[in-house]
N, C-alpha and C positions, 0 to 999 in steps of 0.2 A: 704122294697123299699128305703125309704132317708137316710138308714146308706149305702148302697149298692152306690148310687149314691155319697156319702162322697168319701169315699175308690176310687172308682172309678176318683174321683177331684184330693185327694192327690194323686195317682198315677200318673194321668199326673200332675201336678207341679212337681212331681220330677224326673218325664221324662224330662222337660221343665229346671230344672236347670241340669240335668246331661249332656245334650244337650249344653244349654250353657258351663258349663264350659270344657265339652271336646273340644267347639270352640276356648275358649279365646288361647290357643296356637297357632292355627291357623292365628285365626285374628294379632295377636300379630306379627306370623312371617310374614307377608302377607310385599312386603319391600314396602315405602311410595314413592310419586313421583318424590323425590327428587334422590332417589336411584336407581328408572328405567329411570328416565329421560336422552335421549339420548345415549342409546345404539343403537348402530346398526349394522345390518347385512346385507347381500346382500339378495334381495327377490329374485331376477330372474333376470338373464341375457339377452343380447337383441341382439339378433341375428342381421346379415344382413339383410337390407343396414344399419341399426344403428343409431345412432343419434339421440335416443330415447328423446323428448320434456317432455309429459304428462302422468304420469300412472293417468288413470283415476278409479276411486273405484265406483262399482254399488253398487245399492241397495243391491243387491246380494253377495255383496263384493267379485264377481269376477272381475281382474284386467284388464284395456284393453290399450293398449300404441301403440301408431305410433310413425313409424321412420319420420324422421326428413330429412332437405336439408342436404345434402354431400356438403362444399364450396368449394371440388377438382374438383366436378361434377360429376356425375353417370346419366348413362342412365338405372338404375333396377328402379323398380315399386315401390312404398312404400309399405310398409307391416304394417297390422292392427295384433298383438299377443293380446291372450287371456292366461290370468291363473286364479288358484282358490285361495280362500283364503292364501291356502298354498304353493304359488307359483310354485302349477305342471301345465305346457301349457297343455293348452285345446279345442285352437286353430289360426287360424290362416288365413288373408283375405290381398285378393292381390288388389288394389286400380287402378279400370280402367280410363280410358281418359283422364287423365293425360300429361304435357308438358314434356316428358322426354329429351328433347332437353336442358333445362333450369331451373333451379331451382325448386323444389318440392319438397313435401313431407308434412304430414296430423299430425295434432295432436288433439285428439280423446276430443275434450272440455266438453260434456255432454251426454244426454240422452233426449228423446223425453217423451211423455206419454205414448206411443208403447210398452216404450222399448228398439227404433231404437236409435245407438249410433250417435252421433252428430259428424264431422269428421271436419274441416277446413283444408281445402286446398289452398297448397302455388299457388301452379301451374297448370289450373289456379285459381289465388283467389277466390273461392269459398265453399259451407259450403254441406255437403254432408250426409246425411242420410242412414249409414247404421244398414241391415235387417241383424242382425248375426245369426237368425234360417234359412234364405233362400238364407243367401245369395249374396242379391239383392240391390246396389246402388244406393241412386235417386239423381241428384242434387236440393238441398234446398234453395240457395242463392248464389245471387254472390255479388262482390264489385268492384268498381269503382275505377280508376284509376284518380286522381284529383290532376289536376294543382296546385297551390300552388296559395294562394288571392293574388290578385292585391290591391293596396291599395286602401282603402274604400270596398272592396269586402267581405260579411261575409256569403254569403251560396253558396254552390257548388263547392267548391274550400276547397285547404287542408290549413288548417294554419301554413305552413309549410316554410323555407327558401328551402329548399332543397327540388327538385320536382322525389319523390321517388313513387316506384310504390307500388301499397297495400301490407297487409301483414296482414291476418286474424287470430289471437293469440290466446283468449281466451272468453270465452261466458259466460251469465247466462241468464238463461230466467227472465221474466219479469210478472207480473202475465194473463194480459192478453192473453200470449201466443207472444210475444214479443219476438225476441231476438236477447239480447246487446251483441256487439262483438267489443273487440278494437283491432284495426288499431296499429301493432305493426311502421311502419313508414312514415304513412301519421294524424298524431297527432290527433285523432278524438278517436269516439265511433260511432260504427255503432247500428243502430239499423233494424233487420230485422222483416218485419211484419207478424203477425200471420197467419198462413198457407204458408209461404216462398216466396221468389221470390228476385228484387234485392233491397238490402240493402239501408237507407236512413241516412244520419247522422243524429243524434241525438244530439252528444255534439263534436263540436269542439272548443277547446283552446287552442292559443300559447304555454300558460304552457305544454301541451300535446307532444310538438314539443322536441323530443327525438333524431333527424337527425338517423341514424340508429339502436339508443338503444333506443327506447321508449316507446310508452305503450303499459304494457304487461297482469298480472295476475286483471283479475276482480272475483268477491267474493261479494256475498249479506251477511247483519248483518240479527238478527234473525226477526227483524220484516220486509222483503224478499221486502222493500223500501228505503235500504241504502245501494249503491254500491261504495265496495271500488277496488280503481284502485290503481293496482303497478308501478310506470314508473321508467323505467330504468335510464333515465339519464334528465337533462336540454339542451340538448346540443343546441338547439335551440335558449338558452338566455332567455327567456320572466318568468324563472324561479327563477334568479340567479345564482350561482355555479351550469356552467354545469355541471361539473365535479359527482355531486350529483345525485343519487336517491331521490322519492319518496314515499309518500301513502298519493292517496286523496281519499276524498268520497266523495259523491253526490247521490243528493234523484233523487228517480223516483216521479216527484208528481203527487196528484191524475188525474190528465190530461193526465199524461204520457209524459208532460217533464220535463227537468232536472233542479234541482236547481243547487243553487252556488257551484261551486265546491273549495273544503277546504283541505286545506293541514295536516294532522297527523301527518307527520314522513318526516325527511327528511335523507339520508344514508350519510354515511361516501362517499368522494369520491371513485371513481371507483367502487363501491360496483357492480351495472347494478341488482336493487331486478326485480326479473321476476316473479313465480309465485305463489299465496299465498291460505294461508286456514285459516279458522275460526276457532276456535275451539268451542265446545259449550260451555265455560266460557269467549266466548268473545272476549279471545286473536288472535292473529293474527301471523303466522306465514309466515316468505318468504321465497325464493331459493336465494342467491345473488350468479348469475351467472358467473358474473368476473371471469377468473383466481383468481388475485391477493383478492382476498376474499373466491370463494367456504366454504361459510359460512351458516348457514341458520340459520337468525333473529328471533325471538318473542318479536312479541312487547302488552302491556296492551291494550284496548279498546280503549282508548282515542290516543294511538300511540307512548306513554312512552318506551322505549328501556328496556327489562328485561335482555335480555341474547343474546350471540352468541356463534353457537357451529359449528365448535368448536373454543376455544378460542382465539388460532392463525389462523391469515388467510394464503389462500396460499395454503399452504402446500395441504390440504383438511385430513387433517388425522383422523380419526374417529373409528380405532379401530379397522372397519372389513375388511375382504380381498379384496375390494377396496375403495381407497380412493374419497373425493368428487374432480370430476374431470366437471367442468362448471355445478355445480346442478340448474336445470330449470324450476324444478316444486314440490310442496308438494300437496299432500291430505292424507287425513285422511283415517285410515282402523285401527278398533278395536283401540285402547290405541297408538298408534304409527303413522306417518307419512309416507304416500311411494315418496323418491323424486328422480325424473328422473336425470340420469345420462349424461351428453349428448357428455361430452366428445369433443366439437364442434374448439376448438383451435387446440387439438392436433390431436384429430382424434384415437387415442387408442383405438381400439377395446373390446383390456380387461378392459375398463374402461368402456364400452356402459353394464349399469344397472341399475335396481330400485332398492335401497335400504328404506331398513325396518329399521327409527331411530323411538326408543320408546321416547313417551315424556309426556306420565303417565297420557294423558288423552282423551277427545273424540273430535270427531270433531261435528262441526254443521249438520245436515240432509240436503239433497241437495234439494234445493224447485225445484220441480219440477210443475208445475201446470197443471190442466186438458187440457190444451187449447194447451198445446206445443207442437208443430211439426206437428199439425190436416192439415186435404186439401195440401197433400206435391204434390210441382209440377213434371212436365216432371223427366221420368226418365232419367240419365247422357247419360247411353249409354240402348243400348238392353240386358237384362235378356241373353241373350241367348250368347252375348256379354263379360257381366258380370260373367256367367258358364265357358265358355273357359279361362275367365284371372284368374280365381280362382282354375281350374282344378277341377270344379265342387266345389258347397260349402261347403270349409273343415272346419269344426265348428264339434268340441263336445261340443262347447258350447251352448246348443239352450238356449237363454235367453228370459223366459216368460215376457208376458207385465204385468206390474202393473199399481196400481194407483197412482195416484199423493202423494208423500209419506208425502209430509208436509199437504197435504188435510184431511189426514186419508186415511181408507179404504174405497171401493168404493164399490159396489153389482159385485158379479164377477170376483175379480181381489185383494183380502184379501191374504198379504201374509203369508206363512204357518204361524210365531211363533202366528200372530193377529188371525188365522183360530184353530188353538190346544188351545189358552186362551178363549177361544170362547165356546168350546167345554168344556174346564175344565170347566168353572165357571156353564155352565149348567150342568153338570153333581149330581146325590144326592149326598149328603154330606159324604152319606155313603160308595162312591164308589173312593172319591176323593183323563212349559221353554224356461329444454329445450337447458329447454332445456336449454342449452348454447345460449340464446339468441344468436341472432347471433351475435356473438364478434366481429366481422367482423365490426361483432357485437363488 
């Protein structure tokens, strides 16, 4: 018996060594991050009405893109399109209740704990929840039109020089279910209370006054308490050079109030930083939406600029069939970032695309707390009107509700991969993976 066990162990070690030897050529053949970074392909073309602003990647790697404002005017309602991780079209929805006689459009900003998409609507300025399983839209929040602050006024006003309309832009969740939303034109960050309702001013600072090129991308770092803020410009004059954008950081304190606003990075003139994404490494990727830039910039966690792609600005040459043309946002999918190519200034429908830019690293998991989106308020329109505007819920991409991806699996909603892993471990051993920001903006 002992000799038998010895022979079996010897054979096992030989098999392990042989497998390792066979694997060496495969391992050495794997391209390095430097070899794969910045390879760009077309993930999907975006149909009319176009002007895609942000490609949102769900925890299931489905991709959702809303159509945004047409600067020449349009009476067509906004659309939300969906694709699989491989770029196959799997659904679309028509947004109801918009002001079609004025600027209108949506950004798919995030999702809630029930898997509903959070849409930030330009006209009227609001947040909607879209249940992709039923096609039901629910109004979740509203954003007020604030007058500029008078001399000595510090609350209930916009810290801006110009009197501009609200423009909800990007969003992240707080641990208590608060939704934090940037306002591109009013120089502030809104806080939507848990469960929705009228948004409240959370952070107002004159340094966030970029006039028509203002406060854009939001992202949380790994601690879920540090918010990164992309600022398109400092056109209001309170932060120095009015032509440069910035990356700020602010903490969400234990009592929910904001900490001091800290500058991490300053862009070149007329870059117009827009959407941002944080890698698992802590590096930050920012879309530079200005036509004079048409680039993606990568920053170290401390704000040190590491690289720009393409290295030559403006032309947008990225090696794919569609050049960068007002790239407005970035979002991780696998080891790449999806870039929404808005073509806001040129309005070139052949450039309305979602581009896949390989960067050789993965993104930080999005933080969706268990309280995100609970107790939604009154529907935006009746379910009958929604069904009529959608032609019925045209959805081949029924999205299951999942638990908080950051907090881990919860009972009754664990992702399939975690369920499979659990079953594997339990088996016996003998049986055993802008958008071109309105560059009118």
